[in-house]
C-alpha positions as CSV (number, residue, x, y, z in Angstrom):
1,M,0.6,19.2,11.9
2,S,-2.9,20.0,12.7
3,G,-6.4,19.8,10.5
4,D,-5.8,18.9,6.9
5,P,-2.0,18.3,6.2
6,R,-2.7,18.8,2.2
7,E,-4.3,22.1,3.3
8,E,-1.1,23.1,5.3
9,V,1.4,22.6,2.2
10,A,-0.8,23.3,-0.7
11,A,0.7,26.6,-1.2
12,T,4.1,25.1,-1.1
13,G,3.7,22.8,-3.8
14,V,3.9,19.8,-1.8
15,R,1.8,17.1,-2.9
16,L,0.3,14.3,-0.7
17,V,-0.8,10.6,-1.7
18,T,-2.2,8.4,0.4
19,V,-1.6,4.7,-0.5
20,A,-3.7,2.2,0.8
21,P,-2.7,-1.5,-0.6
22,D,-5.0,-4.2,0.6
23,A,-3.4,-7.7,1.3
24,A,0.1,-8.0,-0.3
25,E,2.4,-10.7,-0.5
26,A,5.2,-10.8,2.1
27,E,7.6,-13.0,3.7
28,P,6.4,-14.5,7.0
29,P,7.8,-12.3,10.2
30,A,11.0,-14.1,10.9
31,H,11.5,-11.8,13.5
32,T,9.0,-13.2,15.7
33,G,10.7,-16.2,16.7
34,D,7.4,-18.0,16.9
35,E,6.7,-20.9,14.6
36,L,3.4,-20.7,14.9
37,I,2.9,-17.0,13.7
38,G,5.5,-17.9,10.9
39,S,3.3,-20.7,9.7
40,G,0.1,-18.7,10.2
41,C,1.2,-16.1,8.1
42,E,2.4,-18.7,5.2
43,T,-1.5,-20.5,5.6
44,W,-3.0,-17.3,5.4
45,Q,-1.0,-16.2,2.1
46,K,-2.1,-19.4,0.4
47,A,-5.9,-19.0,1.1
48,V,-6.0,-15.6,0.1
49,D,-4.8,-16.7,-3.4
50,G,-4.5,-13.2,-4.9
51,A,-2.5,-10.8,-2.5
52,L,-1.0,-7.8,-4.2
53,A,2.7,-8.7,-5.6
54,P,5.0,-5.8,-3.9
55,Q,6.0,-4.5,-7.4
56,A,2.1,-3.9,-8.1
57,V,2.5,-1.4,-5.1
58,V,5.4,0.1,-6.2
59,E,4.2,0.7,-9.7
60,A,1.2,2.7,-8.2
61,I,3.3,4.9,-6.1
62,G,5.4,5.5,-9.0
63,Y,2.6,6.4,-11.1
64,A,1.1,8.8,-8.6
65,Y,4.3,10.4,-8.5
66,R,5.1,10.9,-11.9
67,Q,2.1,13.0,-12.6
68,P,2.7,16.7,-13.5
69,A,3.4,19.1,-10.7
70,N,0.1,20.6,-11.0
71,V,-1.9,17.1,-10.5
72,T,-2.1,15.5,-7.6
73,I,-3.8,11.9,-7.2
74,R,-5.1,12.2,-3.5
75,E,-5.6,8.6,-2.8
76,V,-4.8,5.1,-4.1
77,V,-6.8,2.3,-3.2
78,L,-5.4,-1.1,-4.2
79,T,-6.6,-4.7,-4.0
80,A,-6.1,-7.7,-6.2
81,T,-8.8,-8.4,-8.6
82,G,-9.7,-11.7,-7.3
83,Q,-9.4,-11.1,-3.6
84,E,-12.5,-10.7,-1.9
85,A,-13.9,-7.6,-0.1
């Protein structure tokens, strides 16, 4: 696609939504095989103390999807209330 994808699909009824979650809780990356990376991830998650629960991201996506066909939520930016900028 070139240009603005929303413009290219507007006439077809396709709705495009950008979902931009900030830090979200996640399992440490076990696929790396590197203990330092795994422990660093765990330490960071504890330090953040307020990362988004994955379910919060899912609910926001669902909210955007459930809008009437003639309504498009163009962008959803999520961050935990207690998380610093």
